[in-house]
C-alpha positions in Angstrom: 16.6 12.9 -17.9 14.0 10.1 -17.7 15.4 8.8 -14.4 15.3 12.3 -13.0 11.7 12.9 -14.0 10.4 9.5 -12.8 12.1 10.1 -9.4 10.3 13.4 -9.1 7.0 11.8 -9.8 7.2 8.6 -7.8 5.6 8.0 -4.5 5.1 4.9 -2.4 2.4 3.9 0.1 3.8 1.0 2.0 1.7 -0.6 4.7 3.2 -3.3 6.9 0.9 -5.5 9.1 1.3 -4.5 12.7 -1.6 -6.6 14.1 -0.3 -9.6 16.2 -0.6 -12.8 14.3 -2.8 -15.5 15.9 -1.1 -18.9 16.5 -3.1 -20.9 13.9 -4.4 -17.9 11.9 -5.8 -19.0 8.5 -6.1 -15.4 7.1 -3.3 -13.0 7.2 -3.5 -9.4 6.1 -1.4 -8.7 3.0 1.3 -6.1 2.9 0.4 -3.4 0.4 2.8 -1.4 -1.8 1.1 1.2 -4.1 3.4 2.7 -6.6 2.3 5.7 -8.6 4.4 7.1 -11.4 3.4 10.3 -13.1 3.1 11.0 -16.8 3.4 7.5 -18.3 1.2 6.0 -20.9 -0.6 2.7 -20.7 1.9 -0.2 -20.9 4.9 2.0 -21.2 7.0 -0.4 -19.1 7.2 -4.0 -17.9 5.3 -6.0 -16.5 2.7 -5.2 -19.2 3.0 -7.8 -22.0 2.7 -5.2 -24.8 5.2 -2.7 -23.3 7.8 -0.9 -25.5 10.6 -3.5 -26.1 13.2 -0.7 -25.9 12.3 -0.2 -22.2 13.6 -2.6 -19.6 12.3 -2.3 -16.0 13.1 -5.7 -14.5 12.4 -4.6 -10.9 8.9 -3.4 -11.8 8.4 -6.7 -13.7 9.5 -8.7 -10.7 7.1 -6.8 -8.4 4.2 -7.2 -10.9 4.9 -10.9 -11.3 4.7 -11.4 -7.5 1.6 -9.3 -7.1 -1.4 -8.0 -9.1 -1.4 -5.9 -12.2 -4.4 -3.8 -12.9 -5.0 -3.2 -16.6 -8.1 -1.1 -16.4 -7.4 1.4 -13.6 -8.1 5.0 -14.4 -7.2 8.3 -12.7 -9.6 11.2 -12.0 -7.4 13.8 -13.8 -4.8 14.1 -16.5 -2.3 15.8 -14.2 -0.4 14.6 -11.1 -1.8 16.4 -8.0 -5.5 16.0 -8.7 -5.1 12.4 -9.8 -3.1 11.6 -6.7 -5.9 13.2 -4.5 -8.3 10.9 -6.3 -6.2 7.8 -5.7 -5.5 8.3 -2.0 -9.2 9.2 -1.3 -11.1 7.0 -3.7 -13.2 10.0 -4.6 -13.3 12.5 -7.4 -11.5 15.6 -6.1 -13.9 17.9 -7.7 -16.5 16.8 -5.1 -14.8 18.9 -2.4 -12.6 21.4 -4.4 -14.1 23.2 -7.4 -10.6 24.3 -8.4 -9.2 20.8 -8.2 -7.9 20.8 -11.7 -4.5 21.8 -10.2 -3.5 21.3 -6.6 -6.6 20.3 -4.7 -6.6 20.6 -1.0 -7.6 17.8 1.4 -10.3 18.7 3.8 -10.8 16.9 7.2 -14.1 15.5 5.9 -12.4 13.4 3.2 -10.7 10.3 4.5 -7.5 8.8 2.9 -6.5 5.2 2.2 -3.8 5.6 4.9 -6.5 6.5 7.5 -8.6 3.5 6.5 -5.6 1.2 6.7 -4.5 2.5 10.1 -8.0 1.7 11.4 -7.5 -1.9 10.1 -4.3 -2.2 12.0 -1.6 -1.3 9.5 1.5 0.7 9.9 1.8 3.2 7.0 4.6 5.1 5.3 4.8 7.4 2.3 7.9 8.1 0.3 8.3 10.6 -2.5 6.1 13.3 -3.9 3.3 14.9 -1.9 1.9 17.9 -3.7 -1.7 18.2 -2.4 -3.1 21.7 -2.0 -1.0 24.8 -2.2 0.7 24.8 1.2 4.1 23.7 0.0 6.9 23.0 2.5 4.5 23.0 5.5 4.1 20.1 7.9 1.2 21.6 9.9 -1.5 21.4 7.3 -4.0 18.6 6.5 -2.3 17.9 3.2 0.9 16.8 4.9 1.2 13.0 5.0 1.6 12.7 8.8 -1.7 14.6 9.2 -3.7 12.3 6.9 -2.9 8.9 8.1 0.8 8.1 7.5 3.1 7.1 10.4 6.3 7.9 8.4 7.1 10.3 5.6 10.2 11.0 3.6 9.8 13.2 0.5 8.7 16.6 -0.5 5.5 18.6 -0.5 5.7 20.5 -3.8 5.4 19.7 -7.5 9.1 18.8 -8.0 12.4 18.2 -6.3 15.9 17.8 -7.7 17.1 14.2 -7.7 20.7 15.0 -6.7 20.8 18.3 -4.9 19.3 17.3 -1.5 21.7 18.8 1.0 21.2 21.7 3.5 24.2 23.4 2.0 22.6 23.7 -1.5 19.4 25.0 0.1 21.4 27.7 2.0 23.2 28.7 -1.2 20.0 28.9 -3.4 17.1 29.9 -1.2 13.6 29.9 -2.7 12.5 33.6 -2.3 8.7 32.8 -2.7 8.5 29.5 -0.8 6.6 27.9 -3.7 9.0 25.5 -5.2 11.1 22.7 -3.7 13.6 22.2 -6.5 16.7 22.0 -4.2 17.6 21.0 -0.6 16.8 18.5 2.1 13.8 16.2 1.9 11.1 16.5 4.5 11.3 13.6 7.0 8.4 13.3 9.4 8.3 16.6 11.2 11.8 17.7 10.3 14.2 17.5 7.4 16.8 15.0 6.1 19.8 16.3 4.3 21.7 14.1 1.8 25.2 15.2 0.8 
């Protein structure tokens, strides 16, 4: 159950340097990997030195050891969608959406980290959960990753998605009558879908 829930809640922002490197360049832009996992407590996993000893996350520890660990970073909300909006914009989501306690939208006037990074010459990708706003399953709205700065997207635009049932055949057998949940079926991939049997 834990693996299932963490998968549902994990998203990546990966930015690879696409600016040509000068011959004797002293400074090189770093690659950036931002991992956000919902609903964990402080130091619940490695690489934090005081994590629960019953939990082993060697890959997270390896990534942390090779990069930076922020021990005093705070979110703008206690639930996933609003805090994610705060993280990708660097702003408190209540500044543009009074109902931002659950599912804030993303107006054109608010820029995202991906848009800033693209201006700086980065290629951007987002993988996993994208549940901004209330326009689930739509790729023609501002909240969709390709419309707020990402070059690539593989994931889902909703609050949850099943870890194993990601095929077109399962979606055809169990349609969502209201179009509000994405519990089963293919993942969204750029402007289409990707089915996994």
